N, C-alpha and C positions, 0 to 999 in steps of 0.2 A: 877320457872323459872322466876317470875319476877324479882327477883335478878341478874337473868342471864342476862337479856335484860338491866337491868340498869349497869352491869358491862362493857357490849358492848357499851352501850350510852357513858359511861364515856371514853372508850378508843377512840371512835370516835371523842369524842369531844377534847380530849387531842390531836390527830393527827391534827383536824382541826385548832386547835390555836398554832400549834407548838411545843407544850408541850410533851416530850418525857419520857419514864420509866427512872428513874434515872439510870445513868451508874454506873457499878460496881467499885468502886474506886481501886479495887485490880487488875483490867486488865488493866496496865499501859505498858506493854511490849510485845513483839511479844513471843506468845507461841510455844513450839514445844516438842512433845513428841509422846505418844502411849498409846493406851487404854490397861489397865492393870486389870488383874483378880487375886488379891492374894489367892481369895478363892479356887481357881483350883490348887492350887500349894503347895507343901509342904514348910513351913515357912522358911527351910533351904535355898530356892531358893532366896529369900527376898533382902538380902543384896548384893549377886553377881549381881543379876539383877539392882539393884539401882547405883551399881559401874559401870557395863557396860552401862547404861543410862546415867552416867554423862559422860564416856568417849564419847558418841555420842552427847553431848550437849543438851540432854533432860532437860527441866526445868518444864515440867507438864505431868500429866498423868489424864486420866478420870478412874474413877471406881465405882463399886456398883451397877450399873443401872439393875441388873439380879438378886440381892442377896437379895429379901425379905425373901425368904426361911430361910435364915441364919440369918439375923437380927431381924426377927419376927418369931422363929421357932414353937411357939405356939400363939394362938390368946391372945392378950394383954401382950405377955412375950417378952422383948427387949432385944437384946446383940449385942454392935457395936465393942466388944473389938477387933478382929480380925482386922478391920479398922482402929481403932486405933493406934494398932501396926505397920499395913503397913504403914500407914500414915507417921509414926514418922521415920521408916526406911528411907523411901525415902526423907523426909524432910533433915535428916541428911547430904543428898547428894545433897541438893539445889532443890529438885524437889516438887514442889506444886500439890495439888490435885484437881480437877474438880469432884464433886459428883454427881453421876445419881440418881436421885428419882427412886426407883425400882419398879413402879406399872405398868410397860409393861409387867411383868410376873408373875401374882401372885401366890403365893403357892399353892399346892393341899389342904392343910386343908381348905383353904378360899373357892375355888369354890366347895368343896365336900360339905361342911357346908351351903354354901349359892349359889346354883345353879342358883338363879336369878340374879346373878352378870353377867353370862355369855352372850355374844352377840349371836345374834339369825340369820340364814340366812334367805333369803327372803321365803324358803319353811317351815320354822316353826322350822327347825331342829336347836338346841342349837349348838353352835361352840365347838369342843373338846377342853379340857383343857388341853392337854397333849403337847402345843407346847408354844406358846406367843402370845400376844395381843388378847388374846380371852375374854376380858371383855366389857362389855356396859358403854358407859360415862354416861348415865343417871339413871343406877341402883343406887337408894337411899343407899343402903348397901354399894356398892362399892365406892361411893363417900365419904361414912362416914369413912371406913376403909383406905382409899387412903390418906384422910388428916390426919388421926391418924398417920400413919407411917411416913408420911413426918414429921409431929410436932416434933414425937421423934426423928427422926433424926437429923433435924436441931437445936432441944433443946439440943440434945448430943453434937453436934459438933459446938455449939454456940461460944464457946471461943476458938476454935483450929485456931491458926494463919495460919496454913498451907492448910486450905482450902480456896480456892479462888473463886471458883464460882459454879455453880449446872445447871445440864442440867435435864431439866423436862421430865421425862418417858423417852420414845425412840422410834422415828419414829411413832408419830400419822398416824393411817389409813393404816400402812404397813399390806399388807396378807388381810387386811379385813376394806373396807371404807364405808361399810353401815351396820345397824342393823335393825331388825325387831321385837325387844323384846317387851314385855309389858310395860316396863319402857320407851321405846321410844314412843311406841304408846301415851302413856299417856302424856309424855311430849312433842311430837307433837303437840297435841291437845291445850295444854295449851300455847303454843309457839305461835300458830296462834290465839288463842283468845288474847293474850296480844298484838300481833301484829295490828289484825284488829278490836279488839274491839266489832264490829256488824258483825253476820253471814249475813245477807243481803249484807252488803259491800263486805265481802269475796266472796258470790254466783255472785254478779255482775262484780266484777274484774276477776274472774276466767272464766266467761262465764258458770255457771254451768247448764244453761239452755239446753245445747248440750248434747245430751244422756240422757237427764231426771236426771242429776246429782245434782240437788237443794236439798242442805242441810237444813233440818228443826230444825235440833239439832247437837251441836257442837261432840256429841258421835258420830255421824254418818260419821265424817271424820276419815280416815283411812292412815295408810301408805300405798304406792303404791306397794303391795303385785301384783307378776305375775296374769293378768288374760287374758281373751280371746282375748281382743282387746288393743290397745294403751291406756295409760293412757293420763288425761289432762296435756299438757305441764306446766300450771301454778302449778299445783300440784306437777310435778316432779322438776321443779325448786326450789319451797318451800322447798320440801324435801331435798335438796342439802345445801339450806340455813340453814336448821334447822341443819343438820349435823354437819357444819362448826360451827355455833354458840355453839354446844354441845361441840366440841372439844375446843373450846376457853374458854368455861366457865369451864370446866374441869381443863385446864390448868392453869386459873386464881386462882382457890382453891389452889393450889399448890405455885404459884406465891406470892400470899398474905402472905402466911406462912412464906416464906424464908425472904421474904422483912422485915416483922416485927422483925425477930430475927437476920437476917444477912444482914443488909443494904448496907454494903460495896462490897458484894460478885456480881459478876456478875451471870446473868440469861440467860441461852438459850436453844434452842430445835433444834434437829437435822434433817434433811432432809425433801423433800417435796414429798407428797402422794396425791391420789385424794380425792376431795370433802372438801378441806380446802381452805377457802380463805385468803392466807397467808399475804395478805395486813393488813387485820384485826388481825390475829393472831399474828404479830410480835410486835403488840404494845404494849405487856404486856412484851417483852423481851429487853434486853439492846443488844444482838447482835444475829444473827441468824446463825447456824451452818449447814454446807451442807456436807452428807457422800458421798463422791466420788469414785466411782467405775467404771474407764474408761471401763475395759474389757466387762462392759454390753454392750458397743456399738460398732457399725459396724466401724464408724470413730469417735473414740473419741476426734480428735482435734475439731471438730465443734459441736458434738453433748453433749459432756462434756463442751465446752466452752459455750453453750448457757444455760446449766443449771447453770454453775457457775454466767453467767449472770444474771439469774433470780435471785437466790440467793441473789446476791449483792444488787440488787435493791429493795429487801423487806426494808433494813435499811441503804443503802449507804455503807456499809461495811458488812463482815461476818468473819466467821473462818470455819475451815475444823474439824470436830470431827472424822471421820472414814475416812481415805485416803487409798485408795488400796495399799497393800505393796508387796503381791505375789499373787499366783493362788487363785480364789475364787470359793467357790461350796458349795452346799447342797447335794439335789439329783443329781443337773447339776454339770458341772465344767467348768468354764471359760477358757480362755488361760491364760498362763502364761505372765506377762509383760517380756518383752525383756530387756536384759542389758540397762540400762539406762532411761528406761521409768518410772519407778516407782518415779524417782527425777523429770523427765521431767514433768510429771503429776502432781506433787507436785508444782513444781513451776509455772505452769499454773494456779492453783488455786491462788497461791499468786499473780501471774500477773493479775488476775480478782478481786482482792480486800481482799483476803484472811488476817487477821491479826492473824493468829493462825494454826499451822498444827499438827494435833494429827494422827498419824498412826493407823490403825488397821491390826492387834495388836501386842502386844510385842511379845508373844510365842503363838505357833498354839496349839490350843486346842487338846487334845488327845482323848477325848470323846464327845459325843452328836452330834447335828445336823451339827455344823460347823468345825467338824475335818478335812475338807478339805480347808478352809479358813486360808489361809497361812500368819502368820506374820513375823515380823523381823527375830525371831528364829523359827526353824523347831522344830518338836515334840522331837527331840533328843537334843534340847538345845546347837545345835552347830554353831559357828559364820561362816556363808557362804556369798555369795555375795550380799545378801539383807542386811545382817547387816553391810556390809563394804559401801554400796549404803547408806544405812540409816544414818551412821557416817558421811559420805561426806556431805550429806544435812544438818545435824544439825549443823556440823561446819561453814558450809557457813551461815547458818543463825546466827550463833552468831555473824558473821562479819556485816552482813547487816540489821539484825533483827530491831534493834532500829531506822535505818535510816528509813527504809520503813514503819513502825508501823504507824497507822492512816494516812497514805497517801491515796489520792483518785483518784480515776479513773474520768477524766473530758470529758464529751462527749456532743457533739453537735446533736447526731442523738438518738430518741428515738422510740420504739415501744411499743403501748399499749397492756397490758396485763389484759383482764377483765374477772373474774373467772365466774361471772353470765352468760355471753355470752358463754364461754366454756362449761359451765352446760346446757346451750340450745341444743348445737350442742351433747352433749353426748345422748340426748334424739333423737332429730330429725336431724340425722346423714347425711340425703340426700343419699351419698353413700360411700361406703369404702375408697374411695379417700380423704374423707375429715378426715382429722386429725390436729386439731386446735393447738395443743402441737409442731409438726412439723413445723409450721411456724416461730417459734422462731429461729429454728436450720437455716432455710433458711435465715434469715434475719442477725444472726450471721455470718455465713459462707460468704455471701456477704459484710459484712462490714470488717470481717478480711480479706479476699482477698484483699480488697481494702485498707487495713491499717488504719481502722478507729475504734475509740473506739463508742461502742453504749451502751445504756440503755434500759432495759425493763420495764415500768411503769406502775403503776396503773392508773385508770382514775381520781382518787383525788390527784394525784401528781402534782406539780409546772411544767406546760407547758413551761413556761416562760424561763426556763433554757436552752430550746433547740430552734435549728432553723429549724430541719426537723424532723417531727414526723409521723409514720405510723398508720394507725388504722385498721388492718386486724379483720375481724370478728367480727366487733361491730354489731351485730343483733339488740341489746337492745339499745333504745337511750331515754333519759330523757333531761329535760331543763337544768339541772346542765351541763351535759357533752356537750350538744349543745352548751351553752354559752361560755364553756372553749374553744371548738374548735373555735367558732366564733372569740372570742377575740384574740386566737393564732394568726389566718390568719391576723386577721386587724392590728395587731401590726408588721406585717412582716415575718411571719413563714409560712414554706410550709407544708402543712397537706395533706398527701397522703391515701384516703380512699379505701377501696377494695370493692369487689361486694357483694350483698345481706346484706349490711350495713344499719342501721337505719331503721330496717323493722318493727320492734314491740315496745311496750313500755316495762317498767320494769316489770310487770305482766306476761310478756312473752305472751302477747296476741296483735293480729293486732289492728289498729287504722283506722280511717276514713280520715288520712291524706295522703297525695302523699309522696312515697318513693324518696328518703331519707327525713325521717320525722324529722321537726325540723331544717334540715341544709340544705334544698335544695336550699334556695338562696345563702348560702355560696359557694357551689358548683356549683351553674349556671345549674343544670340539673335536670330531672324527669328520673325515671325508668318507661320505658313505658309497658316493661315486660321481661321475662328472660328465658334462656334455662338451663338446668341442664343436662350436659353430661354425661352419664353414662361411667363406666370403661371400658376401657382405654380411659379416655378424651383428651390425651397430643395432639393426633394426628386430632382432630375433628374441630378444629378452631384456630386460632392466631391472635393476634394483630400485625400490622406493622406500625411502627411509622414514622413520616415524614422524620427522618434522616436515614431511611432504615432498622432499627433493627426490629426484629422480635422476638416476644416471645410467647410461646405455651399456649393455654387457660388450665386453671385448674377448671374443674367440671363446674363452674358456668360462664355463660355469659348474663351481663345485656344487654338489648337494650335501649338505652338512647335517651332521647328526649332534645334537647339542649334549653337551655334559654340564658344566660350571658356567659355562658362558651364556648371555641373553642375546636374543635377536634385537639388532636395532634398524633391521632392512630386509626386505623380502622380496624375493623373485616375483614377477609380476606375469609371467607367460610360461607358456610350454608346460612340461609334465612337472616342472620345477615350481609353479605358481603357489605362492603362499607359503614355500619353505625359507628358511634364513638365507639371506644372500650377503650379510653383512653382521658380525657378532661382537660384542666386547665382553672380555672376561677380566675381572678384578684379580689381581695376582699380587701378593704383597702389597706394596704400596702404590702399584702402577697398574695400566690397563694395556692389555694384550688384544690387539683387535684384528680378526680375520675377514678379510674382504675376499669374497668368493669367485672373482673374476680378475683377469689381467687388467692392470691399469691403463686408462686411457686419459686424454687430458679432462674429460667431464668428472671423471672419479678423483682423478688429483687434486683437482681445483675444489671439489666437496670436501673429501678427506682431510685435506691439508688446511682448510679454512677451519673446518668443524673443530680439529684437534690444536691448532694454534688458539683457538677461542678457548677451550677448555683448560689450555695450559696458562693462558693469561700472556700468550706472547704478542707484543704490540708491535705494528709495523713501524719500519725504519722510518718514514715520515708520512705526514697526512698531508692534503691538499694538493695530492699530485694525480693527474690523469693515467689512466692504464698504461696508456702508450709511451709513458715517459718511465725509464728505469731509474731506480735508485740502488745504489750500493754503499755500504759503509766499511772503512778502514779505520783501524783503530791503532795509535802508537801511544804507550803510557796514559795521560789522561787527556790526550787529544784525538777528536773523531772527524774523521774526512768522509764528507758525503760525496758522491758522484750522481750527478743528475744528468740524464742523457735522453733528449728527445730524437727518438727514432722516427717519428712522422715526418711527412714531406710538408707539413704546414705547422703555422706558430701555434703553441700552445700555452696556457696560463697556468703556472705553477704558484702554489701558496704554503710554503713550506713553515711559516711564522717568523718570529722576530730570533735574533740572537747568533746568528750565523754570520761569518766573516766570508766574502767572496774572495778565495785564494789566487785566482787567475787575475782579477783585477786589482788585489790589495787595498780593498776597501769594505766596511760592512755591506752585508747583503740585506736588500730590501724584504719584507715579509711577504711580497707577492709580486712576481714579476712575470713577464711574457719570454718565452724562449722562441729563437727562431728555428725553422725548419733545419733538422741533424744539428742543433745546437747542445753544447753541453756545459756544466759548470762543475767547479769543485768547491764544495762549501766546508767552512770548517768552525769547531766549537770545542770547547772542553767540555768534559764530560759533567 
């Protein structure tokens, strides 16, 4: 465990000094393709598959991420010949391979021989080993066997020029995001011992005198199993941090092996799940990959857009390793994409920073848990509408891929995402209406409607790149974050803080300071008291601004005592009536805004519009209806505008003259009508 903490310390130091993991030299072009499973199909399929892929503009596939049973059929016996042959067939048609390390689905011989490698539920029941993702990150045996299969795999393909990248495992923390095994119990105690050193310090910082939980030996500390009452908030937060560090450490084992033998290959991992601090997690990677399944969302335009923005914010760019192609389902069945939506959603990913697009999957599985998860081809191997849409998309990306590759989204607006704070709300959730994750969809939707690029950033990121920053749910405050907020505002930025913010220290405990702790002078207010409205909260109060605009309360209402701040909005109801509901404080050259409720869609729309106007932030494009999404990517002096019609009806767009239609290779008209689910990529010089 000490080695794991050293790894994490090194990664943090690399981030703080601007040093990144080495970029894979083989990732120099826009990647387009599909997830491919040659082990599922007769070898006679491979050559026709490669020919059809080439016809569609495919230049990369991912494979092997679930093939441990095949490449190590018995313990210590390795056979990669099937993948040698498949990679060679694809390579003859100009298609490179991204290999997945196969550790997300251990073979049956492993879990039967070593049952201690299984993850364990909080009730003490080991996870069943007949699915996937059923292993424990902290099992010494599983760590050893994982490293061995990766070492053998990397050694075998070390000289293969047709392998260009590696995906570590698959979807960490999908299905199960907490483990209560004996291995985790031992590792958690060591993790705490390495962090705190002194047991008295841990007891004091956690406040363990409450309910007589004072530890006298490290062995008394346990994982937070279910009990008759609630666990200590400090314990719960540290458990989440421990889970995240365990995943990061487990991933690092594999990254280290690949870097040593394949230094020019890029390394990635795919998708975001609970209990991982992805700002720490991605420091080991060259690029982060998102798995994009819009049919999981009621409103994919905004829900997916927010997730793509989060994924891009981790490294500044990303790729998509699994893009929804057809209907999706296991025991459930999602709706089918309507004609045109598959490619619209793919281009939405690209519009938000994707430098690679891999569709899931090439051919639909005939057996197993995902036989209802449709790919480019159906079970009968017939070319149908999805094949033609996939082909159109691939040929379009052949035209523009090299132009847009490595271009960046430039944003003046950011929202801070603090994983520690979110984990605090996981335990102390207050009411069922509090959903920290939904805040980011609200911010994304408000920015998208107003045609602004927006970033979601970590508290350690560079604030100086932005003019307007929102801080939702920042319940934890420390001197480092407080100093960054102070300096940002002093130098001319506008920082908007939400209710119940800066309440606790990083140990998840209350302090003797006045809320908002450490930043009260910046915002010029004190929180006098608060109200937590029970659901439905929306109609129980509202804030009316001096311009006549009104926004409804969302759960929390802080009662504020003014210092140097001036009120710009007042509560309209309850005992809070006529007291400040939103304040501004001039601090240095900037403005610190305290919004005395949790953010909802109405408040984010109002506040983003108000301060974008104050700061003179112009929309990316005018003459575009609300339902049409616009983003801008920039490279050098070239701007790329992605225009996406998420409506099921035609819409008129009037961006003005001076643009080139990059997909059609001709000047774009000043006004045009977009079909349902249509998309365009326009270019112009700055």
